[in-house]
C-alpha positions in Angstrom: 70.7 74.6 52.7 72.3 74.2 56.1 75.3 76.5 56.6 77.6 75.5 58.9 80.0 78.0 61.2 82.7 77.6 62.6 85.8 80.5 63.5 88.1 80.2 61.1 88.3 78.5 57.5 91.3 77.5 56.3 91.3 76.7 51.9 93.9 73.8 51.3 95.2 71.4 53.0 99.1 71.0 51.5 101.6 71.9 53.6 100.7 75.5 54.4 97.2 74.6 55.5 98.4 72.2 57.5 101.0 73.5 59.4 98.3 76.9 59.7 95.6 74.2 61.1 99.0 73.1 63.7 99.4 76.8 64.8 96.2 77.3 65.6 95.2 74.0 67.9 98.5 74.8 69.4 97.8 79.0 69.9 94.1 79.5 69.3 92.8 76.1 71.3 89.2 77.5 71.6 88.6 78.5 68.2 86.9 76.0 65.5 88.1 76.0 62.1 87.4 73.9 58.9 89.8 73.1 55.9 88.4 72.8 53.2 90.3 70.3 50.3 89.7 70.5 46.3 91.2 66.9 46.8 90.9 63.9 48.2 93.4 63.9 50.2 96.2 65.8 51.7 99.6 66.9 50.6 99.1 69.4 48.2 101.6 69.2 45.7 103.5 66.3 47.7 100.4 64.5 46.8 99.7 65.4 43.5 103.3 65.3 41.9 104.1 61.9 41.0 106.9 61.9 38.7 110.0 60.2 39.0 112.7 61.0 41.1 109.7 64.2 42.9 111.6 65.6 45.8 112.4 69.0 47.2 114.8 71.4 46.1 114.9 73.4 49.6 116.3 71.4 52.6 114.3 69.7 54.9 115.2 71.2 57.9 114.1 75.2 56.6 111.6 73.0 54.5 110.1 71.5 57.6 108.1 73.0 60.7 109.5 74.9 62.9 107.7 72.4 65.4 108.6 69.2 64.3 111.5 68.7 63.2 113.0 67.2 60.4 114.6 63.6 61.5 115.4 61.8 58.6 119.0 61.3 57.6 118.6 62.6 53.7 117.9 66.7 53.7 117.2 67.0 50.5 113.8 64.6 50.6 112.1 62.7 48.1 108.5 63.4 47.6 106.9 60.0 49.2 108.8 60.9 52.3 108.1 64.5 52.6 104.3 63.5 51.7 104.6 61.1 54.7 105.9 63.8 57.2 102.6 66.0 56.6 100.6 63.5 57.0 102.7 63.0 60.4 101.6 66.5 61.2 98.1 66.7 60.9 97.9 63.3 62.9 100.0 64.5 65.9 97.8 67.6 66.4 94.4 66.2 65.8 94.0 68.3 61.9 93.0 64.8 60.2 89.0 65.6 62.1 88.9 69.1 60.4 89.9 68.5 56.8 86.9 68.2 54.0 87.5 66.6 51.5 86.5 67.1 47.8 85.4 70.5 48.3 87.0 73.6 45.9 86.1 76.8 46.6 84.6 78.8 44.6 83.3 82.3 45.5 83.7 83.7 49.2 81.4 86.5 50.4 82.5 89.0 53.1 78.9 91.0 55.0 80.6 93.8 57.2 77.1 94.1 58.9 77.3 90.6 60.3 81.5 90.0 60.5 81.0 87.0 58.3 82.4 85.3 55.4 80.0 83.2 53.4 82.6 80.6 52.1 80.8 78.2 48.9 82.4 75.3 47.8 81.3 72.8 44.4 81.9 69.3 44.5 81.6 66.0 42.7 81.1 63.6 45.5 77.4 62.7 46.2 77.9 64.3 50.1 78.0 67.4 47.6 79.0 71.1 48.3 79.0 73.0 51.4 78.4 76.4 52.3 80.5 77.3 55.7 80.4 80.7 57.3 83.1 81.6 59.3 84.7 85.3 60.7 88.2 84.4 59.4 89.8 83.1 56.0 92.4 81.5 55.7 93.8 81.3 51.8 96.7 78.8 52.4 95.9 76.9 48.3 99.5 77.1 46.9 100.9 79.4 44.4 100.2 77.5 40.7 97.0 75.6 39.0 96.4 72.3 40.3 95.0 71.4 36.2 96.5 73.9 34.3 99.9 74.0 34.0 102.1 75.9 31.7 102.3 73.6 28.6 102.5 75.1 25.4 101.0 73.8 21.7 104.5 73.2 20.1 104.5 72.3 15.7 103.6 68.6 14.9 102.9 67.8 18.0 99.6 65.4 16.8 102.2 64.1 14.3 104.3 62.2 17.2 103.7 58.5 17.3 105.2 58.4 21.1 104.3 59.4 24.5 103.9 63.3 25.5 103.6 63.9 29.5 103.2 66.8 31.2 105.5 66.1 34.8 102.1 67.5 36.4 100.4 64.6 35.4 102.2 61.5 35.2 100.5 58.6 34.3 100.9 55.7 36.6 101.2 53.4 34.2 103.8 54.9 31.7 106.6 52.8 30.8 110.2 53.9 29.5 112.2 51.4 30.3 114.5 51.5 27.4 112.9 54.1 26.0 114.3 57.4 24.3 113.0 60.0 26.5 113.3 63.5 25.9 112.1 66.3 29.0 111.8 69.9 27.2 112.8 72.4 30.3 115.7 72.9 32.4 114.2 74.3 35.4 113.6 71.8 38.9 111.7 69.7 37.6 113.8 69.2 34.4 116.9 68.3 36.7 114.5 66.0 38.7 113.5 64.0 36.1 116.6 63.0 34.0 118.5 61.4 36.8 115.5 59.9 37.2 114.6 58.6 33.6 118.1 57.8 33.0 118.4 54.6 35.7 116.0 52.7 33.5 115.6 54.5 29.5 118.3 54.0 27.0 118.8 57.5 26.7 117.5 60.7 28.2 118.1 64.4 26.6 117.1 67.6 27.8 116.1 69.9 25.3 116.0 73.4 27.0 116.1 76.7 25.3 118.1 78.3 27.8 120.3 77.5 30.8 119.2 77.3 34.2 121.5 77.7 37.2 122.3 74.1 38.5 124.5 73.7 41.9 124.8 70.1 43.3 124.1 69.7 47.3 124.9 66.4 49.6 121.5 64.4 49.7 122.5 64.3 53.7 123.4 67.1 56.1 126.3 66.0 57.5 125.9 68.6 60.5 122.5 67.9 61.4 123.2 64.3 61.9 126.1 64.6 63.7 124.0 67.3 66.1 120.7 65.2 66.5 123.8 62.5 68.0 124.1 64.5 70.9 121.6 66.7 71.0 118.2 66.9 71.4 116.4 66.9 68.3 114.3 69.3 68.9 117.4 71.7 69.5 119.7 70.1 67.3 116.7 70.8 64.9 116.4 74.6 65.3 120.2 75.3 65.1 120.6 73.2 61.9 117.6 75.5 60.5 119.6 78.8 62.1 122.7 77.7 60.1 120.9 76.7 56.7 119.1 79.9 57.0 121.4 82.1 57.4 123.6 79.9 55.4 120.8 80.9 52.2 120.3 84.6 53.4 124.1 84.7 52.7 124.6 83.3 49.1 121.6 85.2 48.0 122.5 88.7 50.0 125.8 87.7 48.1 124.2 87.3 44.6 122.6 90.9 45.2 125.9 92.8 45.3 128.4 90.3 43.5 126.7 88.4 40.8 129.2 87.6 38.4 131.5 86.5 41.2 128.4 83.7 42.7 128.2 83.2 38.6 131.7 82.6 38.3 131.7 80.0 40.6 128.5 78.2 40.5 129.8 77.9 36.2 133.1 76.6 37.7 131.5 74.0 39.8 129.8 73.0 36.9 133.0 72.7 35.1 134.8 70.5 37.9 131.7 68.1 37.4 131.9 67.4 33.8 135.2 67.7 32.5 137.3 70.8 30.9 135.9 69.0 27.1 132.5 69.6 28.1 130.3 73.2 26.5 129.9 74.9 30.3 129.3 78.1 28.9 126.5 76.4 25.9 124.7 74.6 28.1 124.9 75.2 31.7 125.8 79.1 31.0 122.6 80.9 32.0 121.8 85.3 30.3 120.6 86.3 34.1 122.0 86.7 37.5 122.3 84.2 40.0 118.7 84.2 41.9 117.2 86.2 39.1 115.1 83.1 38.9 115.2 80.2 41.4 118.7 78.1 41.6 118.1 74.1 40.3 119.4 72.5 43.4 121.1 68.2 42.6 121.2 66.4 45.6 125.4 64.8 44.9 125.0 66.0 41.8 123.0 63.2 40.2 122.5 64.9 37.0 125.9 66.0 36.0 126.5 61.6 37.2 124.6 60.4 34.8 125.8 62.9 31.5 129.3 61.9 32.5 127.9 58.4 32.6 126.6 59.0 28.8 123.0 57.6 30.2 121.9 61.8 29.6 122.9 64.5 28.4 122.1 68.3 27.4 120.8 69.5 24.3 120.2 73.7 23.7 118.6 73.9 20.7 115.3 76.1 20.2 112.4 73.8 18.8 111.2 74.1 15.3 108.6 71.3 15.5 107.3 67.4 16.7 107.9 64.9 14.7 106.3 61.1 14.1 109.5 60.4 15.9 111.1 63.1 17.6 111.7 66.8 17.7 113.1 69.0 14.4 115.7 71.5 16.1 115.8 75.0 14.4 119.5 74.0 14.5 118.6 71.2 11.4 119.5 68.1 13.5 117.1 66.1 14.8 116.7 64.0 18.6 114.9 60.8 18.5 112.3 60.1 21.0 109.9 57.3 22.3 108.7 59.6 25.2 108.5 63.4 25.1 108.7 64.8 28.5 107.2 68.6 28.9 108.6 69.7 32.1 107.7 73.4 30.6 106.9 75.2 34.0 103.3 75.9 36.1 100.7 79.0 35.7 100.2 80.8 39.0 96.9 80.9 40.8 96.1 83.6 42.7 94.3 82.4 45.8 93.2 79.6 44.2 91.1 81.1 41.7 88.5 81.9 44.3 86.1 84.7 43.4 86.3 87.7 46.3 83.5 89.7 47.1 83.1 92.8 49.6 79.8 93.5 50.7 78.4 93.2 47.4 81.8 94.4 45.4 84.1 92.5 43.4 87.6 92.2 44.2 90.0 92.7 41.8 93.3 91.4 43.9 95.4 93.9 41.7 93.6 96.6 43.0 94.7 96.0 46.2 98.0 96.7 48.2 99.9 94.0 50.3 100.0 94.6 54.0 103.1 92.7 55.1 103.0 90.3 52.1 99.8 88.6 52.9 96.8 90.6 53.9 95.1 92.6 51.2 93.4 96.5 51.3 90.4 97.2 52.4 89.7 93.2 52.1 88.7 92.0 55.7 89.4 89.1 58.0 91.6 87.4 55.4 95.3 86.7 55.5 96.7 85.2 52.6 100.1 82.8 53.0 102.9 82.7 50.2 106.0 81.4 50.7 109.6 82.8 50.0 110.9 83.2 45.8 114.2 82.8 46.8 114.3 80.5 50.1 111.9 77.4 52.0 108.4 78.3 50.9 107.9 77.2 54.5 109.6 79.5 56.5 107.3 82.4 55.8 104.4 80.2 55.8 105.3 79.5 59.5 105.9 83.5 60.2 103.0 84.2 58.8 100.5 81.2 61.0 102.1 82.7 64.2 101.2 86.4 63.2 97.3 84.6 62.5 97.4 83.4 65.5 98.5 86.7 67.9 96.0 88.8 65.4 93.2 86.4 65.5 93.8 86.3 69.7 94.2 90.0 70.0 90.8 90.3 68.4 89.7 87.8 70.9 91.0 90.0 73.8 89.8 93.1 72.6 85.6 92.3 72.0 86.8 93.5 68.1 85.3 91.3 65.2 86.8 93.0 61.9 90.4 93.7 60.9 90.8 95.5 57.9 94.3 96.9 56.2 93.8 100.6 54.9 95.4 103.2 52.5 95.2 105.8 54.9 95.7 109.5 53.8 99.4 108.9 54.5 100.2 106.5 51.9 98.3 107.9 49.5 101.4 108.9 47.0 102.8 105.0 47.9 103.4 103.7 44.1 101.9 100.5 42.9 105.5 98.4 42.7 105.7 94.6 41.5 104.4 92.5 44.2 107.7 90.8 43.8 110.3 92.6 42.2 114.5 91.1 40.5 112.5 88.0 39.8 112.2 86.6 35.5 110.3 83.2 36.1 108.1 82.7 33.4 105.4 81.6 35.8 106.0 84.2 37.5 106.0 87.1 35.0 103.1 85.1 33.1 100.9 86.2 36.1 102.1 89.7 38.0 99.6 91.5 36.4 97.7 89.8 38.7 98.9 89.8 41.9 98.6 92.7 44.2 101.1 96.1 44.8 103.2 96.3 46.8 104.3 100.0 48.4 108.2 101.9 49.1 107.6 101.6 52.6 106.8 99.5 55.8 104.2 97.5 56.2 102.5 97.9 52.3 106.2 95.7 51.7 107.3 92.4 49.7 110.6 91.6 51.4 111.3 88.6 49.8 113.2 88.2 52.9 113.1 86.1 56.2 115.8 88.5 58.6 113.1 91.4 57.6 110.6 89.8 57.7 110.6 88.9 61.5 111.2 92.5 62.2 108.5 93.6 60.6 105.8 90.8 61.3 107.1 88.6 64.6 108.9 92.0 66.4 106.2 94.0 66.2 102.8 94.3 67.6 99.6 93.6 66.1 97.4 96.7 66.2 99.9 100.0 64.0 98.4 102.8 62.2 97.2 100.5 58.8 95.0 98.2 60.6 91.7 99.3 61.3 89.5 97.0 63.8 85.6 97.3 64.7 83.0 95.5 66.7 
């Protein structure tokens, strides 16, 4: 078998993988790299999801790359626009030629003697699987399983005579015009689907066990569009980006110290949208504090408009069973349906479900400590990208990519080939805290035991805070008392 060799392997050609590759081309131009993508196209989430209304739940001035201005009028962009943006970045930076499609990484093995990762893939294509060796491994495979979403088996499911669809596998030829549709769920996917489907369906019911916080935001950023008319594009983008980052942090910070006040504010805004006669307490007042789970964003209040028009409604109840023509609820009510959409969420996927071996020993990620939220103790030359849960994913992806380039250039300058985060004696007394704290979303709680631990002090923290990460990651030098460098 022929084994290729490159300096760096990137796993995943989605938003993070393409962005990381662009940073490498710019800051480490002497390094060779390959991107291994399990699917047949780039874009990750924005290519996979094809359900009606698919869009970002973050503004594109922060979800966009720091190096590529977002210039569309709409700040809350639809999925196809985001996919085009990612493809443009890949083309502009010459990334396309480095991508190897239909290569699912299954196992990576580190040899300290050779200072080399051996990356193994599987493929259903004629060209077959590949084995690639590299000095540095960058995991940009996202955070959820593409093939195994959270899709509970409800009693009586087989008796339903209509279509049952999970948004992750939306059929391209599904005819939903003039149909009665029930969308099970209350998260970002559900609040996106309901107004989009309501445009052509007879009626859409959002059936939720409990409410989520739903916030309306203008689809267009007026200030961004004004700045772009009077300033150079890059300057206008940078100013808008920092404006939005500051606003996100301000709102999130207030939810931590004044949760009841922010809760009342959010629920009050919903009441203004739906009127005094609507039962906002039942349908839009969660049992948890704001930002204990992600807020659901609805551009220009499209969900509320659909409810006001009568094209959509919200039912808060528990499911007893599916029937031949709908869903029987525990309250005794029955919701008729021709199509049921199970917008019941994702399943977390840790490091792309790849098997890691270091010098013959299998790595259990949950036994490791997370160094600056991107490296794992005793795992050499590997960096993983995981974005923010309380802000735009790409903000952290850019920080990590910049750090990666600095680290690789430092190793080149110092003629070292191995870099490993070690839990030295100074940190042996650290408690192993959950990698993400104070976040109650089901997809995270179901898989927290699979994630690495964080400590109680720098640099073993997963801050989930852009400003703190800037200080801990961007503003500090590479060498410290944790990283071990070997030739």
